[in-house]
DRENPA-3360 file (N, C-alpha, C; in nm, 2 decimals, always signed):
BEGIN
1 = XXXXXXXX = +0.08/-0.12/-0.04/+0.00/+0.02/-0.01/+0.06/+0.10/-0.01 ~ +0.03/+0.26/-0.05/+0.12/+0.36/-0.08/+0.13/+0.40/+0.06 ~ +0.06/+0.41/+0.17/+0.08/+0.49/+0.29/+0.18/+0.38/+0.40 ~ +0.22/+0.27/+0.33/+0.34/+0.20/+0.45/+0.49/+0.28/+0.43 ~ +0.52/+0.28/+0.53/+0.69/+0.33/+0.55/+0.75/+0.24/+0.59 ~ +0.87/+0.28/+0.60/+0.99/+0.20/+0.71/+1.02/+0.29/+0.83 ~ +1.03/+0.28/+0.93/+1.06/+0.32/+1.03/+1.15/+0.29/+1.16 ~ +1.25/+0.37/+1.20/+1.31/+0.34/+1.33/+1.22/+0.29/+1.43;
9 = XXXXXXXX = +1.23/+0.21/+1.49/+1.14/+0.20/+1.63/+1.22/+0.19/+1.77 ~ +1.14/+0.27/+1.88/+1.20/+0.28/+2.00/+1.07/+0.21/+2.07 ~ +1.10/+0.06/+2.12/+0.99/+0.00/+2.20/+1.02/+0.12/+2.36 ~ +0.92/+0.17/+2.41/+0.93/+0.19/+2.56/+0.82/+0.12/+2.68 ~ +0.85/+0.15/+2.77/+0.78/+0.12/+2.91/+0.65/+0.21/+2.89 ~ +0.61/+0.33/+2.80/+0.53/+0.41/+2.83/+0.50/+0.44/+2.70 ~ +0.36/+0.47/+2.68/+0.32/+0.50/+2.54/+0.34/+0.67/+2.52 ~ +0.38/+0.68/+2.39/+0.34/+0.82/+2.37/+0.23/+0.86/+2.29;
17 = XXXXXXXX = +0.24/+0.98/+2.32/+0.07/+1.02/+2.29/+0.10/+1.12/+2.17 ~ +0.01/+1.17/+2.07/+0.00/+1.29/+1.98/+0.00/+1.40/+2.03 ~ +0.02/+1.52/+1.99/+0.07/+1.65/+2.04/+0.14/+1.65/+2.21 ~ +0.18/+1.54/+2.23/+0.24/+1.52/+2.36/+0.37/+1.52/+2.37 ~ +0.46/+1.61/+2.46/+0.58/+1.62/+2.45/+0.67/+1.51/+2.57 ~ +0.75/+1.45/+2.53/+0.84/+1.33/+2.59/+0.96/+1.36/+2.59 ~ +1.04/+1.39/+2.71/+1.17/+1.39/+2.66/+1.24/+1.24/+2.71 ~ +1.34/+1.24/+2.64/+1.41/+1.08/+2.64/+1.56/+1.07/+2.67;
25 = XXXXXXXX = +1.60/+1.01/+2.74/+1.78/+1.00/+2.77/+1.81/+0.87/+2.71 ~ +1.90/+0.90/+2.62/+1.91/+0.74/+2.53/+2.08/+0.71/+2.54 ~ +2.06/+0.58/+2.59/+2.21/+0.54/+2.63/+2.25/+0.40/+2.59 ~ +2.14/+0.32/+2.54/+2.18/+0.18/+2.51/+2.24/+0.22/+2.37 ~ +2.37/+0.15/+2.32/+2.46/+0.16/+2.22/+2.37/+0.16/+2.09 ~ +2.23/+0.08/+2.09/+2.19/+0.06/+1.96/+2.07/+0.17/+1.94 ~ +2.02/+0.23/+2.02/+1.95/+0.32/+1.99/+2.03/+0.49/+1.99 ~ +2.17/+0.49/+2.04/+2.29/+0.61/+2.00/+2.31/+0.59/+1.84;
33 = XXXXXXXX = +2.28/+0.47/+1.84/+2.30/+0.48/+1.66/+2.19/+0.49/+1.57 ~ +2.05/+0.46/+1.64/+1.90/+0.49/+1.58/+1.91/+0.66/+1.56 ~ +1.94/+0.73/+1.67/+1.94/+0.91/+1.72/+2.04/+0.94/+1.60 ~ +2.17/+0.90/+1.59/+2.29/+0.92/+1.47/+2.18/+0.92/+1.34 ~ +2.13/+0.85/+1.30/+2.06/+0.77/+1.17/+1.96/+0.90/+1.15 ~ +1.84/+0.92/+1.25/+1.78/+1.00/+1.21/+1.77/+1.15/+1.24 ~ +1.90/+1.17/+1.26/+1.95/+1.34/+1.29/+2.05/+1.33/+1.17 ~ +2.10/+1.27/+1.13/+2.21/+1.27/+0.99/+2.12/+1.32/+0.88;
41 = XXXXXXXX = +2.23/+1.30/+0.78/+2.18/+1.36/+0.64/+2.05/+1.31/+0.56 ~ +2.07/+1.18/+0.58/+1.97/+1.09/+0.55/+1.84/+1.08/+0.64 ~ +1.82/+1.12/+0.73/+1.73/+1.10/+0.82/+1.68/+1.24/+0.83 ~ +1.52/+1.22/+0.87/+1.42/+1.28/+0.90/+1.35/+1.33/+1.03 ~ +1.46/+1.27/+1.14/+1.44/+1.33/+1.28/+1.32/+1.28/+1.34 ~ +1.29/+1.16/+1.28/+1.16/+1.10/+1.31/+1.18/+0.96/+1.33 ~ +1.13/+0.89/+1.44/+1.08/+0.74/+1.45/+0.97/+0.72/+1.53 ~ +0.93/+0.59/+1.55/+0.83/+0.55/+1.63/+0.84/+0.50/+1.75;
49 = XXXXXXXX = +0.73/+0.51/+1.82/+0.75/+0.45/+1.99/+0.65/+0.38/+1.98 ~ +0.69/+0.26/+2.06/+0.55/+0.17/+2.08/+0.57/+0.09/+2.18 ~ +0.47/+0.06/+2.27/+0.46/+0.04/+2.41/+0.52/-0.11/+2.42 ~ +0.62/-0.12/+2.51/+0.62/-0.27/+2.53/+0.56/-0.29/+2.66 ~ +0.53/-0.40/+2.69/+0.47/-0.51/+2.84/+0.62/-0.47/+2.90 ~ +0.55/-0.45/+3.05/+0.67/-0.43/+3.16/+0.72/-0.55/+3.16 ~ +0.86/-0.57/+3.25/+0.91/-0.70/+3.26/+0.96/-0.79/+3.15 ~ +0.91/-0.77/+3.02/+0.98/-0.81/+2.92/+1.13/-0.76/+2.87;
57 = XXXXXXXX = +1.19/-0.79/+2.80/+1.35/-0.70/+2.73/+1.29/-0.64/+2.65 ~ +1.34/-0.55/+2.61/+1.32/-0.47/+2.51/+1.29/-0.52/+2.36 ~ +1.39/-0.64/+2.38/+1.42/-0.68/+2.27/+1.32/-0.83/+2.20 ~ +1.24/-0.84/+2.26/+1.12/-0.92/+2.26/+1.03/-0.90/+2.14 ~ +1.03/-0.95/+2.09/+0.92/-0.90/+1.97/+0.79/-0.92/+2.02 ~ +0.78/-1.07/+2.09/+0.63/-1.10/+2.14/+0.58/-1.01/+2.25 ~ +0.59/-0.91/+2.29/+0.59/-0.81/+2.39/+0.55/-0.68/+2.34 ~ +0.55/-0.67/+2.21/+0.56/-0.53/+2.15/+0.41/-0.50/+2.11;
65 = XXXXXXXX = +0.32/-0.37/+2.14/+0.19/-0.35/+2.11/+0.18/-0.31/+1.97 ~ +0.10/-0.34/+1.88/+0.07/-0.32/+1.77/+0.03/-0.16/+1.72 ~ +0.01/-0.08/+1.82/+0.00/+0.06/+1.78/+0.07/+0.14/+1.85 ~ +0.15/+0.26/+1.79/+0.22/+0.34/+1.84/+0.17/+0.50/+1.78 ~ +0.29/+0.55/+1.79/+0.30/+0.66/+1.76/+0.47/+0.77/+1.71 ~ +0.43/+0.84/+1.60/+0.57/+0.89/+1.58/+0.61/+0.97/+1.66 ~ +0.74/+1.00/+1.68/+0.77/+1.08/+1.75/+0.90/+1.15/+1.66 ~ +0.84/+1.26/+1.71/+0.94/+1.41/+1.62/+1.06/+1.44/+1.70;
73 = XXXXXXXX = +1.19/+1.49/+1.67/+1.27/+1.50/+1.78/+1.28/+1.68/+1.75 ~ +1.24/+1.74/+1.88/+1.25/+1.90/+1.85/+1.36/+1.94/+1.91 ~ +1.45/+1.88/+1.99/+1.58/+1.94/+2.06/+1.64/+1.77/+2.08 ~ +1.76/+1.82/+2.06/+1.87/+1.71/+2.04/+2.02/+1.74/+2.16 ~ +2.07/+1.69/+2.20/+2.18/+1.66/+2.28/+2.25/+1.59/+2.32 ~ +2.37/+1.59/+2.28/+2.46/+1.50/+2.27/+2.55/+1.48/+2.39 ~ +2.57/+1.42/+2.47/+2.65/+1.45/+2.62/+2.81/+1.41/+2.57 ~ +2.88/+1.42/+2.71/+3.02/+1.41/+2.68/+3.04/+1.25/+2.69;
81 = XXXXXXXX = +2.94/+1.21/+2.71/+2.96/+1.03/+2.76/+2.91/+0.92/+2.63 ~ +2.85/+1.01/+2.53/+2.79/+0.95/+2.43/+2.63/+0.94/+2.43 ~ +2.57/+0.95/+2.55/+2.43/+0.92/+2.57/+2.37/+1.06/+2.50 ~ +2.25/+1.05/+2.47/+2.17/+1.19/+2.40/+2.07/+1.21/+2.50 ~ +2.08/+1.34/+2.53/+1.88/+1.38/+2.57/+1.79/+1.45/+2.43 ~ +1.71/+1.41/+2.47/+1.65/+1.46/+2.35/+1.50/+1.49/+2.43 ~ +1.43/+1.61/+2.32/+1.30/+1.64/+2.36/+1.21/+1.60/+2.27 ~ +1.09/+1.50/+2.25/+1.06/+1.48/+2.10/+0.88/+1.52/+2.16;
89 = XXXXXXXX = +0.80/+1.53/+2.03/+0.66/+1.51/+2.05/+0.63/+1.45/+1.96 ~ +0.48/+1.37/+2.01/+0.43/+1.28/+1.90/+0.37/+1.37/+1.82 ~ +0.36/+1.29/+1.68/+0.29/+1.33/+1.60/+0.15/+1.30/+1.56 ~ +0.19/+1.17/+1.51/+0.05/+1.08/+1.45/+0.06/+0.97/+1.45 ~ -0.06/+0.88/+1.53/-0.03/+0.74/+1.56/+0.02/+0.64/+1.40 ~ +0.04/+0.53/+1.45/+0.09/+0.45/+1.35/+0.04/+0.31/+1.38 ~ +0.02/+0.22/+1.27/-0.01/+0.09/+1.31/+0.12/-0.02/+1.24 ~ +0.15/-0.11/+1.31/+0.28/-0.19/+1.29/+0.21/-0.30/+1.18;
97 = XXXXXXXX = +0.30/-0.30/+1.06/+0.24/-0.33/+0.97/+0.33/-0.49/+0.96 ~ +0.48/-0.46/+0.99/+0.56/-0.61/+1.00/+0.68/-0.56/+1.08 ~ +0.69/-0.61/+1.13/+0.88/-0.61/+1.22/+0.98/-0.67/+1.14 ~ +1.11/-0.54/+1.13/+1.20/-0.60/+1.00/+1.30/-0.60/+1.11 ~ +1.41/-0.65/+1.08/+1.53/-0.72/+1.11/+1.59/-0.57/+1.24 ~ +1.61/-0.65/+1.36/+1.64/-0.55/+1.48/+1.77/-0.50/+1.44 ~ +1.83/-0.52/+1.36/+1.98/-0.48/+1.35/+2.00/-0.38/+1.25 ~ +2.04/-0.28/+1.33/+2.11/-0.23/+1.40/+2.02/-0.21/+1.55;
105 = XXXXXXXX = +1.92/-0.15/+1.49/+1.81/-0.12/+1.60/+1.66/-0.19/+1.54 ~ +1.56/-0.18/+1.62/+1.43/-0.21/+1.59/+1.42/-0.14/+1.47 ~ +1.36/-0.19/+1.36/+1.25/-0.11/+1.26/+1.12/-0.16/+1.21 ~ +1.04/-0.11/+1.18/+0.90/-0.20/+1.14/+0.88/-0.11/+0.99 ~ +0.80/-0.17/+0.94/+0.70/-0.13/+0.82/+0.56/-0.05/+0.86 ~ +0.53/+0.05/+0.88/+0.39/+0.07/+0.92/+0.31/+0.16/+0.84 ~ +0.21/+0.19/+0.89/+0.13/+0.33/+0.82/+0.01/+0.39/+0.94 ~ +0.00/+0.52/+0.88/-0.08/+0.60/+0.96/-0.19/+0.54/+1.02;
113 = XXXXXXXX = -0.25/+0.56/+1.14/-0.36/+0.50/+1.17/-0.47/+0.65/+1.19 ~ -0.56/+0.74/+1.15/-0.59/+0.84/+1.13/-0.75/+0.81/+1.22 ~ -0.79/+0.87/+1.26/-0.90/+0.91/+1.29/-0.99/+0.88/+1.22 ~ -1.14/+0.80/+1.24/-1.22/+0.75/+1.12/-1.37/+0.82/+1.19 ~ -1.39/+0.86/+1.32/-1.55/+0.92/+1.35/-1.52/+1.05/+1.35 ~ -1.65/+1.09/+1.40/-1.68/+1.23/+1.38/-1.58/+1.35/+1.44 ~ -1.51/+1.42/+1.39/-1.43/+1.48/+1.43/-1.50/+1.56/+1.54 ~ -1.60/+1.63/+1.54/-1.64/+1.72/+1.67/-1.78/+1.62/+1.72;
121 = XXXXXXXX = -1.72/+1.53/+1.80/-1.86/+1.48/+1.82/-1.93/+1.52/+2.01 ~ -1.85/+1.67/+2.00/-1.92/+1.72/+2.10/-1.89/+1.68/+2.28 ~ -1.79/+1.70/+2.30/-1.71/+1.62/+2.41/-1.72/+1.73/+2.52 ~ -1.73/+1.67/+2.66/-1.75/+1.77/+2.75/-1.59/+1.75/+2.82 ~ -1.53/+1.88/+2.77/-1.38/+1.89/+2.83/-1.37/+1.91/+2.94 ~ -1.51/+2.02/+3.03/-1.49/+2.03/+3.15/-1.49/+1.92/+3.24 ~ -1.55/+1.82/+3.21/-1.59/+1.71/+3.26/-1.43/+1.65/+3.27 ~ -1.43/+1.62/+3.18/-1.30/+1.57/+3.22/-1.20/+1.63/+3.26;
129 = XXXXXXXX = -1.16/+1.75/+3.26/-1.09/+1.85/+3.34/-1.11/+1.82/+3.51 ~ -1.23/+1.80/+3.53/-1.27/+1.78/+3.68/-1.24/+1.65/+3.73 ~ -1.27/+1.55/+3.64/-1.19/+1.40/+3.68/-1.03/+1.46/+3.70 ~ -0.96/+1.51/+3.62/-0.80/+1.53/+3.60/-0.78/+1.56/+3.74 ~ -0.84/+1.70/+3.76/-0.81/+1.76/+3.93/-0.85/+1.66/+4.02 ~ -0.94/+1.59/+4.01/-0.98/+1.48/+4.14/-0.87/+1.40/+4.14 ~ -0.84/+1.33/+4.04/-0.64/+1.26/+4.07/-0.57/+1.29/+4.11 ~ -0.54/+1.41/+4.07/-0.43/+1.49/+4.13/-0.44/+1.54/+4.31;
137 = XXXXXXXX = -0.60/+1.58/+4.30/-0.62/+1.62/+4.44/-0.58/+1.48/+4.55 ~ -0.66/+1.38/+4.49/-0.65/+1.26/+4.56/-0.48/+1.21/+4.60 ~ -0.41/+1.20/+4.50/-0.31/+1.23/+4.49/-0.23/+1.28/+4.57 ~ -0.22/+1.40/+4.60/-0.16/+1.49/+4.67/-0.23/+1.45/+4.85 ~ -0.34/+1.42/+4.85/-0.39/+1.36/+4.96/-0.32/+1.25/+5.04 ~ -0.27/+1.17/+4.95/-0.20/+1.04/+4.94/-0.03/+1.05/+4.96 ~ -0.03/+1.18/+4.96/+0.13/+1.21/+4.97/+0.21/+1.24/+4.86 ~ +0.16/+1.23/+4.73/+0.22/+1.24/+4.61/+0.26/+1.35/+4.58;
145 = XXXXXXXX = +0.38/+1.40/+4.47/+0.40/+1.51/+4.44/+0.34/+1.53/+4.34 ~ +0.25/+1.62/+4.32/+0.14/+1.69/+4.22/+0.18/+1.78/+4.15 ~ +0.16/+1.82/+4.10/+0.25/+1.92/+3.95/+0.16/+2.07/+4.07 ~ +0.25/+2.20/+4.04/+0.21/+2.28/+4.13/+0.08/+2.38/+4.07 ~ +0.06/+2.34/+3.91/-0.05/+2.40/+3.88/-0.09/+2.28/+3.70 ~ -0.20/+2.27/+3.71/-0.21/+2.18/+3.61/-0.25/+2.31/+3.45 ~ -0.16/+2.29/+3.35/-0.19/+2.38/+3.26/-0.34/+2.39/+3.20 ~ -0.38/+2.52/+3.14/-0.51/+2.53/+3.08/-0.52/+2.43/+2.95;
153 = XXXXXXXX = -0.62/+2.37/+2.91/-0.62/+2.25/+2.80/-0.66/+2.37/+2.65 ~ -0.61/+2.30/+2.55/-0.65/+2.36/+2.40/-0.76/+2.36/+2.39 ~ -0.81/+2.44/+2.33/-0.94/+2.47/+2.27/-1.00/+2.35/+2.17 ~ -0.90/+2.27/+2.13/-0.95/+2.19/+2.03/-0.94/+2.08/+2.11 ~ -1.06/+1.99/+2.08/-1.12/+1.87/+2.15/-1.05/+1.73/+2.17 ~ -1.01/+1.72/+2.03/-0.88/+1.60/+2.02/-0.79/+1.64/+2.10 ~ -0.69/+1.73/+2.09/-0.57/+1.76/+2.13/-0.62/+1.79/+2.28 ~ -0.70/+1.85/+2.34/-0.73/+1.88/+2.48/-0.75/+1.69/+2.55;
161 = XXXXXXXX = -0.82/+1.63/+2.45/-0.83/+1.49/+2.50/-0.67/+1.43/+2.55 ~ -0.57/+1.42/+2.42/-0.49/+1.40/+2.42/-0.39/+1.46/+2.56 ~ -0.40/+1.55/+2.57/-0.34/+1.65/+2.69/-0.40/+1.59/+2.84 ~ -0.54/+1.59/+2.86/-0.57/+1.52/+2.97/-0.54/+1.38/+3.00 ~ -0.49/+1.32/+2.90/-0.46/+1.17/+2.92/-0.30/+1.19/+2.98 ~ -0.22/+1.27/+2.90/-0.10/+1.30/+2.97/-0.12/+1.34/+3.09 ~ -0.16/+1.47/+3.11/-0.14/+1.51/+3.24/-0.22/+1.42/+3.34 ~ -0.29/+1.30/+3.35/-0.34/+1.20/+3.41/-0.24/+1.13/+3.46;
169 = XXXXXXXX = -0.16/+1.13/+3.42/-0.04/+1.04/+3.43/-0.10/+0.89/+3.49 ~ -0.18/+0.83/+3.40/-0.21/+0.69/+3.39/-0.11/+0.60/+3.38 ~ -0.18/+0.49/+3.40/-0.05/+0.36/+3.36/-0.02/+0.33/+3.21 ~ +0.08/+0.30/+3.17/+0.09/+0.28/+3.03/-0.03/+0.19/+2.96 ~ -0.09/+0.07/+3.03/-0.18/+0.02/+2.94/-0.28/+0.12/+2.92 ~ -0.37/+0.17/+3.07/-0.48/+0.27/+3.04/-0.46/+0.36/+2.95 ~ -0.33/+0.42/+2.94/-0.30/+0.53/+2.83/-0.31/+0.44/+2.66 ~ -0.24/+0.32/+2.68/-0.27/+0.27/+2.55/-0.42/+0.24/+2.53;
177 = XXXXXXXX = -0.48/+0.24/+2.61/-0.65/+0.20/+2.54/-0.68/+0.33/+2.52 ~ -0.64/+0.44/+2.57/-0.70/+0.57/+2.49/-0.64/+0.59/+2.37 ~ -0.48/+0.55/+2.34/-0.43/+0.56/+2.22/-0.49/+0.47/+2.12 ~ -0.54/+0.35/+2.15/-0.60/+0.30/+2.02/-0.73/+0.34/+1.96 ~ -0.81/+0.39/+2.05/-0.95/+0.43/+1.99/-0.94/+0.55/+1.86 ~ -0.97/+0.49/+1.76/-0.99/+0.60/+1.63/-1.11/+0.67/+1.63 ~ -1.20/+0.68/+1.72/-1.31/+0.77/+1.73/-1.32/+0.86/+1.86 ~ -1.30/+0.98/+1.84/-1.28/+1.08/+1.90/-1.39/+1.06/+2.05;
185 = XXXXXXXX = -1.53/+1.08/+2.00/-1.60/+0.99/+2.11/-1.56/+0.91/+2.21 ~ -1.56/+0.82/+2.14/-1.55/+0.70/+2.19/-1.38/+0.72/+2.32 ~ -1.31/+0.77/+2.24/-1.17/+0.78/+2.32/-1.21/+0.86/+2.44 ~ -1.28/+0.99/+2.44/-1.31/+1.04/+2.50/-1.38/+0.96/+2.68 ~ -1.48/+0.86/+2.60/-1.53/+0.79/+2.71/-1.42/+0.71/+2.77 ~ -1.32/+0.65/+2.73/-1.27/+0.56/+2.72/-1.18/+0.61/+2.87 ~ -1.13/+0.73/+2.79/-1.02/+0.83/+2.90/-1.12/+0.83/+3.03 ~ -1.27/+0.89/+3.06/-1.35/+0.91/+3.16/-1.35/+0.76/+3.25;
193 = XXXXXXXX = -1.36/+0.69/+3.18/-1.37/+0.56/+3.23/-1.25/+0.51/+3.32 ~ -1.15/+0.56/+3.23/-1.00/+0.51/+3.31/-0.97/+0.61/+3.43 ~ -1.01/+0.72/+3.41/-0.99/+0.83/+3.51/-1.07/+0.78/+3.63 ~ -1.18/+0.76/+3.59/-1.28/+0.70/+3.72/-1.27/+0.58/+3.77 ~ -1.17/+0.45/+3.69/-1.12/+0.36/+3.79/-0.98/+0.40/+3.87 ~ -0.89/+0.52/+3.79/-0.81/+0.59/+3.88/-0.85/+0.62/+4.03 ~ -0.96/+0.74/+4.00/-1.03/+0.81/+4.10/-1.08/+0.70/+4.24 ~ -1.13/+0.57/+4.18/-1.17/+0.50/+4.27/-1.03/+0.37/+4.35;
201 = XXXXXXX = -0.94/+0.38/+4.28/-0.85/+0.29/+4.31/-0.79/+0.37/+4.44 ~ -0.76/+0.57/+4.40/-0.70/+0.63/+4.51/-0.79/+0.65/+4.62 ~ -0.93/+0.66/+4.59/-1.03/+0.71/+4.67/-0.99/+0.58/+4.82 ~ -0.98/+0.44/+4.75/-0.97/+0.35/+4.82/-0.86/+0.35/+4.92 ~ -0.75/+0.40/+4.89/-0.60/+0.42/+4.94/-0.62/+0.48/+5.05 ~ -0.72/+0.61/+5.09/-0.73/+0.67/+5.16/-0.77/+0.64/+5.34 ~ -0.69/+0.68/+5.40/-0.70/+0.62/+5.55/-0.87/+0.68/+5.59;
% end
């Protein structure tokens, strides 16, 4: 198919979301090579991020999920010891069509996974924001370090849903459940459900 492309892949223990900034420290030799390649003359500054199940080695193909997100490098600094400090942002969702040889680093053939549902399903962003504040209120009561102030959400409902997902600091599997939904209305409902589950868990822990 026309829209399939080959992409260097970085399997991670957390899911990257579109429009969300993710800093990364690169220290493994093969991922240093990946960074050199994507920042070099032939590279486009992009790679794919895909969630791996915790408890598995990064290299285990069986433990990689099938939907990920393209990361675009915004800033890159090579440290004295050869590690890289990157700031990346998620651009578009991708689906793994086929894993390629892992040498010198993981690569896959991927295709874009755009939304298919109603782009303006009338989401109640205030409602999601209330849940977000409740989550952090409970975490503070439990002694977790909460953000000083949660930023204002973007007006665009699609970007706002990604922002709430990121700001909620849900677990990787809950975040992935939001990432894979291709209908914005359903994605917002899945997010609300995962936030409610988190609120229940936190409230249960309160003395």
